[in-house]
N, C-alpha and C positions, 0 to 999 in steps of 0.2 A: 183124725189124729193130729195133735199139735206137734210142732217141730221147732228146733232151734232157729231155723230160718224165719219162721213166723215171728218169733221174739225179736230177732235182729231188725226186721222191718219196723216193728212197733217201737222198739227201744231207741232207734235212731230218730224217731219222730217226736219223742217225749223230751220236753225242754230239760236241759242240764244233764241228760242221761248219756252215758257213754259205755262202750264195751272195753273190757280188759281181759287179758289172759294171765292168770296167776297160778304157778305150779301146774300147768297143763289143764287148768279149769277155766272155762269162760264165765265171766261175771259181768253184771251191769251195775254201774255205780252212778250216784249223784254226789259230786265232790269225792270224799273218801268213804262214803257210806255205801255198802253193798246192799242192793235191794233184790237182786236175783243172782243165783249161782247154779251152774249145771254140774252134774256128775261128769267124770271124765268120758264116759261112754254116751253122754248126752241123752240118757233115758229118764233121768230125774232132774227136777228143777226145784231148788230151794227158793223160797220167796218170803219177803217181809210180810208178817201176819201177826195180829195181836196175840200175845201169849195167852191171855185169859179166854180166848175163843178157840184155841187150837185143839183142845181135847174134844170139843163138840164137833169140830170139822172132821177130825180123824174118826171119831166114833160114829158119825152119820154116814160117811163115805169111805170106809176103810179100804175099798178096792181102788180108790183114787189117791187118797192122801195118807201121809204118814208123819210121825213125829220126827224132828231132826235128830241127828246123832246126839248121844249123851252130852258131849262137850258143847253143843249148840243150844241146849235146852234153856239156857239163861237168856237167850236172845229172842226177840220177836220174830219167830221163824217157823215155817212149816215146809213140807216137801210134797210135791205132786209127781205122779207117774205121767209122763207126757203122752204115752199111748192110751191113757184112760180118759183123756179130755179132748174136746174139740177146740177149734180155733176161737170160737166165741167165748168159751170158758177161759181159755188161755188169755185172751185179750183182757177180760175182767180181772184175772189174777195179776197180770202185769201192771195194769193201770192202778189197781188198788195198792200193790206193793210200792210202786213209784210214788203214789200219793202220800204214803206214810213217811217219806223221806224228803219231800219238797215242801216249800211254804204253801200254805192253803190257797193263796191267790193264784198260784200256778196250776194247782190241781182242780180248782173250782169248775172250770169249763168241762171237765171230764166226769164230775160227780152228778149223778141223776137225782133230780129233786132237791138240789141245794140252791136256795135263793139268796144266799148271802152268808 
């Protein structure tokens, strides 16, 4: 099972990433862009994810993923239940979300099979 502490360890290792608390919710940012956000009870994690792929993600794994709240549907965002994923899957989600908001040259070392 994935936990907030797993994200904290990874989030502090990623370049330009930092943690903030906004209205009682933990979020991870690059600059002013939020790429991860936790529910107040830390059971759900919203993450940057391509809008055009999110219906397929949720439709394929409805036990793990869900659509964001109605007000967040306009953003590149999806939500995962932390108790439904393991640490490896969490790592992949966090790195992919971070890679969406940083320059490509920063995320290149983390992307598998990208030669340039």
